[in-house]
C-alpha positions as CSV (number, residue, x, y, z in Angstrom):
1,A,49.6,90.7,62.3
2,L,48.1,90.4,58.7
3,L,46.8,93.6,57.3
4,R,43.7,94.0,55.1
5,A,42.9,97.3,53.4
6,G,45.3,99.1,55.7
7,R,43.6,97.8,58.9
8,P,45.2,95.4,61.3
9,D,43.6,91.9,61.3
10,P,42.2,91.0,64.6
11,T,43.3,87.4,64.2
12,P,46.8,86.2,65.2
13,A,49.4,85.7,62.5
14,M,49.4,82.3,60.7
15,D,52.0,80.3,59.2
16,L,50.8,80.7,55.7
17,E,53.3,78.1,54.4
18,S,51.3,75.3,56.3
19,P,48.3,73.9,54.6
20,S,46.8,73.1,57.9
21,A,46.8,77.0,58.7
22,W,43.9,77.3,56.2
23,V,41.9,74.3,57.2
24,P,39.6,74.9,60.4
25,E,40.0,72.1,63.1
26,L,36.6,70.1,62.9
27,D,35.5,67.3,65.1
28,V,35.5,64.6,62.4
29,K,36.4,60.9,62.1
30,K,39.5,60.2,60.1
31,P,39.1,57.7,57.3
32,E,40.5,54.3,57.8
33,Y,42.8,54.6,54.8
34,E,43.4,57.1,52.1
35,G,40.4,56.9,49.7
36,A,38.2,55.2,52.3
37,P,34.5,56.3,52.8
38,G,34.7,59.5,54.8
39,D,38.1,60.7,53.0
40,P,37.4,64.3,51.8
41,C,39.3,63.4,48.6
42,R,37.2,60.2,47.8
43,G,35.8,59.9,44.4
44,V,33.4,57.6,42.5
45,S,34.9,55.7,39.6
46,I,34.2,56.1,35.9
47,W,33.2,52.6,35.8
48,F,30.6,53.1,38.5
49,L,29.1,56.1,36.6
50,Q,29.0,54.2,33.3
51,H,27.8,50.8,34.6
52,K,25.8,51.3,37.7
53,F,24.8,55.0,38.2
54,L,23.1,55.5,34.8
55,A,21.1,52.3,35.3
56,E,20.3,52.7,38.9
57,F,19.0,56.3,38.4
58,K,17.5,55.3,35.0
59,V,19.2,58.2,33.4
60,A,18.2,59.0,29.9
61,D,18.3,62.8,29.0
62,Q,18.4,64.0,32.5
63,T,20.6,67.0,33.6
64,V,22.5,67.0,36.9
65,H,19.6,69.2,38.2
66,D,17.0,66.9,37.3
67,L,18.4,63.9,39.4
68,E,19.1,66.1,42.5
69,D,15.9,64.9,44.4
70,Q,16.7,61.4,43.7
71,I,20.2,61.7,44.8
72,L,19.1,63.6,48.0
73,E,16.8,60.7,48.8
74,V,19.6,58.2,48.7
75,I,22.0,60.2,50.8
76,A,19.3,61.1,53.4
77,R,19.0,57.4,54.4
78,H,22.7,57.3,55.5
79,T,24.8,58.7,58.3
80,C,27.8,60.9,57.5
81,K,31.1,58.9,57.7
82,R,32.7,62.3,58.7
83,D,30.6,63.7,61.5
84,G,28.2,61.0,62.3
85,R,25.1,63.2,61.5
86,P,22.1,62.3,59.3
87,G,22.8,62.6,55.6
88,A,26.0,61.4,53.9
89,A,28.1,62.2,50.8
90,F,26.9,60.2,47.8
91,V,30.5,59.0,47.2
92,D,30.5,57.3,50.7
93,V,27.3,55.4,49.9
94,A,27.5,54.6,46.4
95,D,27.9,50.9,45.7
96,D,31.2,51.3,43.8
97,P,33.9,48.8,44.2
98,Y,36.5,50.9,42.4
99,A,35.8,54.2,44.4
100,G,39.0,55.6,46.1
101,K,41.2,58.6,46.2
102,A,40.1,61.0,43.4
103,D,42.8,61.6,40.6
104,V,40.9,64.6,39.3
105,M,38.2,67.0,40.2
106,L,35.3,67.5,37.7
107,S,33.6,70.7,37.6
108,Y,30.1,70.7,35.8
109,T,27.0,72.9,35.7
110,W,23.4,71.7,36.6
111,K,22.3,71.9,33.1
112,Y,24.7,69.3,31.7
113,K,23.3,65.9,30.9
114,W,24.5,63.0,32.8
115,T,25.0,60.8,29.8
116,D,27.2,63.7,28.3
117,I,29.4,63.8,31.4
118,V,29.7,60.1,31.6
119,D,30.5,59.7,27.8
120,S,33.0,62.5,28.0
121,L,34.8,60.9,31.1
122,V,34.9,57.4,29.3
123,S,36.2,58.9,26.2
124,H,38.8,60.8,28.1
125,C,40.0,57.7,30.1
126,A,40.0,55.6,26.8
127,Q,42.5,58.2,25.3
128,R,44.7,58.3,28.3
129,N,44.7,54.6,29.3
130,P,44.1,51.2,27.9
131,P,40.7,49.7,28.6
132,L,40.3,48.1,31.9
133,D,39.2,44.4,32.1
134,T,36.4,44.4,34.6
135,S,34.8,41.1,33.6
């Protein structure tokens, strides 16, 4: 058994080398393919943020927090691809033809402006990769 603060842990010992030992079994649907809607590692594309998200949400100087209600309205109209319950992850319902398995995880605060986040991501991608021809 594992010990915490000198007391025996009432749970059975786990194989700590196996990643599945740390993930609870959930009754969720498996995605069709890696990066498909419903994949927990799915991410929106920088292209989507720059060309669709900012326009659809009429983003000017709004912060992440400022757009929360609008985003919640969008996701409330959909069913979750993972568990079939009302409400979906935005990434699963966004009209993003380039969405797929995320390459990076972005951490931000509620007070950051969307335009600053998107501009930073576009700049980062331009420095790392040649521009994409999406015409």
